[in-house]
C-alpha positions in Angstrom: -28.3 -39.0 25.7 -25.3 -37.3 23.6 -22.5 -39.0 25.8 -22.1 -42.2 27.2 -23.3 -43.0 30.6 -21.0 -43.2 33.1 -22.8 -46.4 34.6 -22.3 -47.9 30.6 -18.2 -47.6 31.0 -18.5 -49.0 34.5 -20.6 -51.7 33.4 -18.5 -52.5 30.1 -14.6 -51.7 31.2 -15.8 -53.9 34.3 -17.4 -56.5 32.3 -14.1 -56.8 30.3 -11.9 -56.9 33.3 -13.8 -59.5 35.0 -13.7 -61.4 32.1 -9.7 -61.1 32.0 -9.6 -59.5 28.6 -8.3 -56.2 29.8 -5.9 -55.2 32.7 -7.0 -52.9 35.6 -5.4 -49.8 34.3 -6.9 -50.0 30.8 -9.9 -50.7 32.2 -9.9 -47.8 35.2 -8.8 -45.5 32.2 -11.6 -46.4 30.2 -14.1 -45.7 32.8 -12.8 -42.4 34.0 -12.6 -40.9 30.9 -12.3 -37.3 31.2 -13.6 -37.1 34.7 -10.3 -36.5 37.0 -10.9 -39.6 39.5 -13.7 -41.8 40.3 -13.8 -43.4 43.9 -16.1 -45.8 45.3 -17.8 -45.4 48.9 -19.6 -47.9 51.1 -17.6 -51.1 49.6 -18.1 -54.0 51.9 -15.0 -54.2 53.8 -13.9 -50.8 53.4 -14.4 -48.0 56.2 -13.0 -45.2 53.3 -13.6 -44.6 49.9 -11.6 -46.1 47.5 -10.1 -46.2 44.1 -11.6 -48.2 40.8 -9.0 -50.5 40.9 -9.4 -51.6 44.8 -13.0 -51.6 44.2 -13.2 -53.5 41.2 -10.9 -56.3 42.8 -12.9 -56.4 45.8 -16.0 -56.5 43.8 -14.5 -59.9 42.4 -13.8 -61.3 45.5 -17.2 -60.9 47.0 -18.8 -63.3 44.0 -19.4 -60.4 41.4 -19.3 -62.1 37.6 -20.9 -59.2 35.6 -22.3 -56.0 35.9 -25.4 -54.4 34.4 -26.6 -50.8 34.0 -30.0 -49.4 34.8 -31.3 -46.0 33.2 -34.4 -45.2 35.0 -36.7 -42.2 34.5 -39.8 -40.8 36.6 -42.3 -44.0 35.7 -40.1 -46.2 33.9 -37.5 -48.1 36.5 -35.7 -49.2 33.3 -32.9 -52.3 34.8 -33.8 -51.7 38.4 -35.3 -54.3 40.8 -35.0 -52.8 44.1 -35.2 -52.3 47.0 -36.9 -48.8 47.1 -33.8 -47.0 48.6 -31.7 -48.1 45.5 -34.1 -47.4 43.1 -35.0 -44.0 44.4 -31.0 -43.1 44.7 -30.8 -44.7 41.0 -33.7 -42.7 39.5 -32.4 -39.5 41.1 -28.7 -39.9 39.3 -30.8 -41.3 36.1 -28.2 -44.0 36.2 -26.8 -46.8 38.4 -25.1 -50.5 38.1 -26.2 -53.2 39.3 -23.9 -56.5 40.6 -24.3 -59.9 38.8 -23.3 -62.3 41.7 -23.7 -60.3 44.4 -26.6 -58.2 45.6 -25.0 -55.2 45.2 -25.5 -52.0 43.5 -23.3 -48.9 42.4 -25.2 -45.2 42.1 -22.9 -42.1 40.8 -22.9 -38.8 42.5 -20.6 -36.1 40.5 -19.2 -33.5 42.2 -17.8 -30.0 40.3 -14.3 -28.8 41.5 -11.5 -26.5 40.4 -11.5 -22.6 39.9 -13.3 -20.9 37.2 -12.3 -22.3 33.5 -11.0 -25.2 34.9 -13.6 -26.9 36.6 -13.4 -30.9 36.4 -16.1 -33.8 37.3 -14.8 -35.9 40.2 -17.4 -39.0 41.0 -18.1 -41.1 44.0 -19.9 -44.3 43.3 -22.4 -45.1 46.2 -22.2 -49.1 47.2 -25.8 -50.2 47.9 -27.8 -53.5 48.7 -29.9 -54.6 46.2 -32.6 -57.1 45.7 -31.5 -60.2 43.5 -34.6 -60.0 40.9 -34.9 -59.9 37.2 -34.2 -56.2 35.9 -37.5 -54.4 35.0 -38.1 -54.1 31.3 -34.9 -54.8 30.0 -35.4 -55.9 26.1 -33.1 -58.6 24.4 -30.7 -57.1 21.7 -33.0 -58.3 18.6 -36.0 -56.9 20.1 -34.3 -53.5 21.1 -33.0 -53.4 17.5 -36.3 -53.9 16.3 -38.0 -51.6 18.1 -35.4 -48.8 17.4 -35.8 -49.2 14.0 -39.6 -48.4 14.0 -39.5 -45.9 16.9 -37.2 -44.0 14.3 -39.1 -44.0 11.4 -42.1 -43.0 13.1 -40.2 -40.3 15.2 -38.4 -38.8 12.1 -42.1 -38.9 10.0 -43.9 -36.7 12.6 -41.0 -34.5 13.4 -40.1 -33.8 10.1 -43.8 -32.8 9.5 -43.3 -30.4 12.6 -40.3 -29.3 11.3 -38.6 -29.6 14.5 -35.6 -31.8 13.5 -32.2 -30.7 14.6 -31.4 -27.6 12.5 -29.0 -24.6 12.5 -25.3 -24.0 13.8 -25.5 -25.7 17.3 -27.5 -29.0 15.8 -24.7 -29.6 13.0 -21.9 -29.0 15.5 -23.2 -31.4 17.6 -23.8 -33.9 14.4 -20.2 -33.2 13.5 -19.3 -34.0 17.1 -21.1 -37.7 17.1 -19.6 -38.1 13.9 -15.9 -37.5 14.8 -16.4 -39.5 18.4 -18.4 -42.1 16.3 -15.6 -42.7 13.9 -12.4 -42.1 16.2 -11.7 -45.5 16.6 -14.8 -46.9 17.0 -14.5 -48.3 20.8 -18.0 -48.1 21.5 -18.1 -51.2 23.7 -15.5 -52.8 25.7 -13.4 -55.8 24.3 -16.1 -59.2 24.7 -18.9 -57.4 24.0 -20.9 -59.1 20.7 -20.6 -57.2 17.2 -24.8 -57.3 17.4 -24.6 -55.0 21.2 -22.1 -52.3 19.2 -24.8 -51.9 16.7 -27.4 -51.7 18.9 -25.9 -49.1 21.3 -24.5 -47.2 18.1 -28.3 -47.1 16.5 -29.3 -46.1 20.4 -26.8 -43.4 20.5 -28.1 -41.8 16.9 -32.0 -42.0 17.8 -30.9 -40.1 21.4 -28.8 -37.4 19.5 -31.8 -37.3 17.6 -34.2 -36.8 20.6 -31.8 -34.2 22.4 -31.8 -32.2 19.4 -35.2 -32.0 18.7 -35.9 -31.0 22.3 -33.1 -28.8 22.2 -34.5 -26.8 19.7 -37.3 -25.3 21.2 -40.3 -25.5 19.6 -39.0 -25.6 16.1 -42.0 -25.2 13.7 -44.8 -26.3 15.8 -46.4 -23.0 16.6 -49.5 -24.7 18.1 -50.5 -26.1 21.7 -51.5 -29.2 19.5 -48.4 -29.3 17.5 -46.3 -29.0 20.4 -48.3 -31.5 22.3 -47.6 -34.1 18.8 -43.8 -33.7 19.1 -44.0 -34.6 22.9 -45.9 -37.5 21.8 -43.5 -38.6 19.3 -40.4 -38.0 21.1 -41.6 -39.9 24.3 -41.6 -43.3 23.7 -38.6 -42.5 21.2 -36.3 -41.7 24.0 -37.7 -44.7 26.4 -37.2 -47.1 23.7 -33.3 -45.7 22.7 -32.7 -46.0 27.0 -34.3 -49.7 26.7 -31.8 -50.5 23.8 -29.0 -49.0 25.5 -29.4 -51.1 28.5 -29.8 -53.9 26.3 -26.8 -53.3 24.3 -24.8 -52.9 28.0 -25.8 -55.3 29.8 -25.7 -58.2 26.7 -22.1 -58.9 27.8 -23.9 -60.7 31.2 -26.5 -62.1 29.6 -24.6 -64.0 26.8 -22.4 -65.6 29.7 -25.4 -66.7 31.5 -26.5 -68.3 28.4 -23.3 -70.4 27.8 -22.1 -68.7 25.0 -18.7 -67.3 25.7 
């Protein structure tokens, strides 16, 4: 969870575009990010893959008024509502975008292309039918913020006791990179999102960084089987909480529009 999920970028900037807050060019540039190109396949009315600009415009004409994020993991269908085929594809990708206003969803498939030393990512978004139902296990922003604060306190205490908090040059480099990214314009979400969503997403990303560093630090100081089990038990619910908070933040744009707060 060190980097922003592609589904998050598509949902955030797609929402801003659908609301008329950004131009199509700016939205697509933000969604593509450092990837080479994004295409959309299986869009109703299109027989071949199309570019993001055309795809977002077509989704609007199909009745889409907002985009939500799903970040599922095994045993945790976070943000999904079915059917099984869509859920399975989303679980394999570990992310998806679900349209609000039309029973469609998009799942990314990432390809690496180019010669050694100049490899770049190309993304194809597969459009599939979804079930129109409430998404699974998505908290409100307030709930997500409270859960994150509590989980971070508990995990920090347990991981500190086990000496598995990130340490060493790799961890320090990751922390420095995160801080540099966070300070670079602080454009965590697209225009139109409430300040609380930005705050929750930033905290979720920091918590995700802690989890990633702890997992990437081998066994740290946890030298016994019981200590390693304790570390895993501490990290799993924290990672789950961070994913729930990310989804709550990305989905808050649609939620606040539904409540008529905009």
